[in-house]
TORKOL-4160 file (C-alpha; in steps of 0.2 Angstrom, whole numbers, padded with zeros to 4 digits, m for minus):
138
<pt num="1" X="0000" Y="0000" Z="0000"/>
<pt num="2" X="0007" Y="0017" Z="m0005"/>
<pt num="3" X="0004" Y="0034" Z="0003"/>
<pt num="4" X="0001" Y="0049" Z="m0008"/>
<pt num="5" X="0014" Y="0062" Z="m0005"/>
<pt num="6" X="0006" Y="0079" Z="m0001"/>
<pt num="7" X="0012" Y="0093" Z="m0013"/>
<pt num="8" X="0012" Y="0110" Z="m0005"/>
<pt num="9" X="0008" Y="0126" Z="m0014"/>
<pt num="10" X="0026" Y="0132" Z="m0011"/>
<pt num="11" X="0033" Y="0117" Z="m0021"/>
<pt num="12" X="0022" Y="0122" Z="m0036"/>
<pt num="13" X="0022" Y="0141" Z="m0036"/>
<pt num="14" X="0032" Y="0152" Z="m0047"/>
<pt num="15" X="0039" Y="0170" Z="m0046"/>
<pt num="16" X="0032" Y="0176" Z="m0062"/>
<pt num="17" X="0024" Y="0193" Z="m0056"/>
<pt num="18" X="0029" Y="0211" Z="m0054"/>
<pt num="19" X="0024" Y="0223" Z="m0040"/>
<pt num="20" X="0018" Y="0240" Z="m0045"/>
<pt num="21" X="0010" Y="0255" Z="m0036"/>
<pt num="22" X="m0008" Y="0257" Z="m0039"/>
<pt num="23" X="m0006" Y="0275" Z="m0046"/>
<pt num="24" X="0005" Y="0268" Z="m0060"/>
<pt num="25" X="m0003" Y="0269" Z="m0077"/>
<pt num="26" X="m0008" Y="0254" Z="m0087"/>
<pt num="27" X="0003" Y="0260" Z="m0100"/>
<pt num="28" X="0018" Y="0260" Z="m0089"/>
<pt num="29" X="0013" Y="0243" Z="m0082"/>
<pt num="30" X="0012" Y="0236" Z="m0100"/>
<pt num="31" X="0030" Y="0242" Z="m0103"/>
<pt num="32" X="0036" Y="0232" Z="m0087"/>
<pt num="33" X="0026" Y="0217" Z="m0092"/>
<pt num="34" X="0034" Y="0217" Z="m0109"/>
<pt num="35" X="0051" Y="0219" Z="m0101"/>
<pt num="36" X="0049" Y="0205" Z="m0089"/>
<pt num="37" X="0037" Y="0193" Z="m0099"/>
<pt num="38" X="0025" Y="0191" Z="m0085"/>
<pt num="39" X="0006" Y="0192" Z="m0085"/>
<pt num="40" X="0002" Y="0196" Z="m0067"/>
<pt num="41" X="0004" Y="0213" Z="m0058"/>
<pt num="42" X="0003" Y="0214" Z="m0039"/>
<pt num="43" X="m0003" Y="0231" Z="m0034"/>
<pt num="44" X="0007" Y="0236" Z="m0018"/>
<pt num="45" X="m0002" Y="0239" Z="m0002"/>
<pt num="46" X="m0003" Y="0258" Z="0003"/>
<pt num="47" X="0000" Y="0254" Z="0021"/>
<pt num="48" X="0001" Y="0240" Z="0034"/>
<pt num="49" X="m0017" Y="0239" Z="0036"/>
<pt num="50" X="m0021" Y="0238" Z="0017"/>
<pt num="51" X="m0022" Y="0223" Z="0006"/>
<pt num="52" X="m0014" Y="0218" Z="m0010"/>
<pt num="53" X="m0022" Y="0220" Z="m0027"/>
<pt num="54" X="m0020" Y="0211" Z="m0043"/>
<pt num="55" X="m0021" Y="0216" Z="m0061"/>
<pt num="56" X="m0020" Y="0202" Z="m0075"/>
<pt num="57" X="m0018" Y="0204" Z="m0094"/>
<pt num="58" X="m0036" Y="0199" Z="m0096"/>
<pt num="59" X="m0041" Y="0214" Z="m0084"/>
<pt num="60" X="m0032" Y="0226" Z="m0096"/>
<pt num="61" X="m0040" Y="0218" Z="m0111"/>
<pt num="62" X="m0057" Y="0218" Z="m0103"/>
<pt num="63" X="m0057" Y="0234" Z="m0093"/>
<pt num="64" X="m0046" Y="0246" Z="m0104"/>
<pt num="65" X="m0045" Y="0240" Z="m0122"/>
<pt num="66" X="m0062" Y="0233" Z="m0124"/>
<pt num="67" X="m0069" Y="0249" Z="m0115"/>
<pt num="68" X="m0059" Y="0260" Z="m0127"/>
<pt num="69" X="m0050" Y="0268" Z="m0113"/>
<pt num="70" X="m0033" Y="0275" Z="m0114"/>
<pt num="71" X="m0019" Y="0265" Z="m0106"/>
<pt num="72" X="m0010" Y="0282" Z="m0103"/>
<pt num="73" X="m0025" Y="0288" Z="m0093"/>
<pt num="74" X="m0030" Y="0273" Z="m0083"/>
<pt num="75" X="m0022" Y="0269" Z="m0066"/>
<pt num="76" X="m0019" Y="0251" Z="m0060"/>
<pt num="77" X="m0030" Y="0255" Z="m0045"/>
<pt num="78" X="m0045" Y="0258" Z="m0056"/>
<pt num="79" X="m0045" Y="0241" Z="m0064"/>
<pt num="80" X="m0037" Y="0230" Z="m0050"/>
<pt num="81" X="m0045" Y="0216" Z="m0040"/>
<pt num="82" X="m0044" Y="0220" Z="m0022"/>
<pt num="83" X="m0043" Y="0212" Z="m0010"/>
<pt num="84" X="m0035" Y="0198" Z="m0020"/>
<pt num="85" X="m0038" Y="0180" Z="m0014"/>
<pt num="86" X="m0022" Y="0172" Z="m0008"/>
<pt num="87" X="m0016" Y="0156" Z="m0002"/>
<pt num="88" X="m0003" Y="0150" Z="0011"/>
<pt num="89" X="0013" Y="0141" Z="0005"/>
<pt num="90" X="0010" Y="0125" Z="0015"/>
<pt num="91" X="m0008" Y="0123" Z="0008"/>
<pt num="92" X="m0010" Y="0106" Z="m0001"/>
<pt num="93" X="m0011" Y="0109" Z="m0020"/>
<pt num="94" X="m0027" Y="0099" Z="m0021"/>
<pt num="95" X="m0036" Y="0111" Z="m0009"/>
<pt num="96" X="m0029" Y="0126" Z="m0018"/>
<pt num="97" X="m0037" Y="0119" Z="m0035"/>
<pt num="98" X="m0053" Y="0117" Z="m0026"/>
<pt num="99" X="m0052" Y="0135" Z="m0019"/>
<pt num="100" X="m0049" Y="0141" Z="m0037"/>
<pt num="101" X="m0064" Y="0131" Z="m0043"/>
<pt num="102" X="m0075" Y="0137" Z="m0029"/>
<pt num="103" X="m0071" Y="0156" Z="m0032"/>
<pt num="104" X="m0069" Y="0155" Z="m0051"/>
<pt num="105" X="m0051" Y="0161" Z="m0051"/>
<pt num="106" X="m0036" Y="0153" Z="m0060"/>
<pt num="107" X="m0021" Y="0160" Z="m0050"/>
<pt num="108" X="m0017" Y="0168" Z="m0033"/>
<pt num="109" X="m0003" Y="0175" Z="m0024"/>
<pt num="110" X="0006" Y="0165" Z="m0011"/>
<pt num="111" X="0008" Y="0175" Z="0005"/>
<pt num="112" X="0016" Y="0172" Z="0021"/>
<pt num="113" X="0019" Y="0184" Z="0035"/>
<pt num="114" X="0011" Y="0198" Z="0024"/>
<pt num="115" X="0024" Y="0196" Z="0011"/>
<pt num="116" X="0021" Y="0189" Z="m0007"/>
<pt num="117" X="0032" Y="0173" Z="m0010"/>
<pt num="118" X="0026" Y="0169" Z="m0027"/>
<pt num="119" X="0011" Y="0165" Z="m0038"/>
<pt num="120" X="0001" Y="0149" Z="m0040"/>
<pt num="121" X="m0010" Y="0144" Z="m0055"/>
<pt num="122" X="m0019" Y="0129" Z="m0062"/>
<pt num="123" X="m0005" Y="0127" Z="m0074"/>
<pt num="124" X="0008" Y="0126" Z="m0059"/>
<pt num="125" X="m0004" Y="0113" Z="m0050"/>
<pt num="126" X="m0006" Y="0102" Z="m0065"/>
<pt num="127" X="0012" Y="0101" Z="m0070"/>
<pt num="128" X="0018" Y="0098" Z="m0052"/>
<pt num="129" X="0004" Y="0085" Z="m0049"/>
<pt num="130" X="0008" Y="0076" Z="m0065"/>
<pt num="131" X="0026" Y="0074" Z="m0060"/>
<pt num="132" X="0022" Y="0068" Z="m0042"/>
<pt num="133" X="0013" Y="0052" Z="m0048"/>
<pt num="134" X="0030" Y="0042" Z="m0050"/>
<pt num="135" X="0035" Y="0048" Z="m0032"/>
<pt num="136" X="0020" Y="0040" Z="m0024"/>
<pt num="137" X="0027" Y="0022" Z="m0024"/>
<pt num="138" X="0042" Y="0027" Z="m0014"/>
């Protein structure tokens, strides 16, 4: 009888995000996105009592481009999701996937002690889980 190894979010997460100020324009954020080749913008907290926000490329497409708004005139805070749903690094990836399904999201920041450690997505979960099947017989 084999026991299934628990895979934690921290094993699957990636560091493919940038952190920007909410007052930054969408245009400036797009420039950073192109330079770093990421698709997730974390909007920095204004103070210790604030929460992180998030802007995804799909938000820019839906809330700026589709609405015929100028990326030079729209600030990130205007289109961000806030507060952003986050997960802990020691969460089992199976529960993370269930959380995504329950809330209709596809990625989330991984936060510990109020600091962002990385991002987790369905893709990360699927890839790490597919690799782990060969480990379950050990």
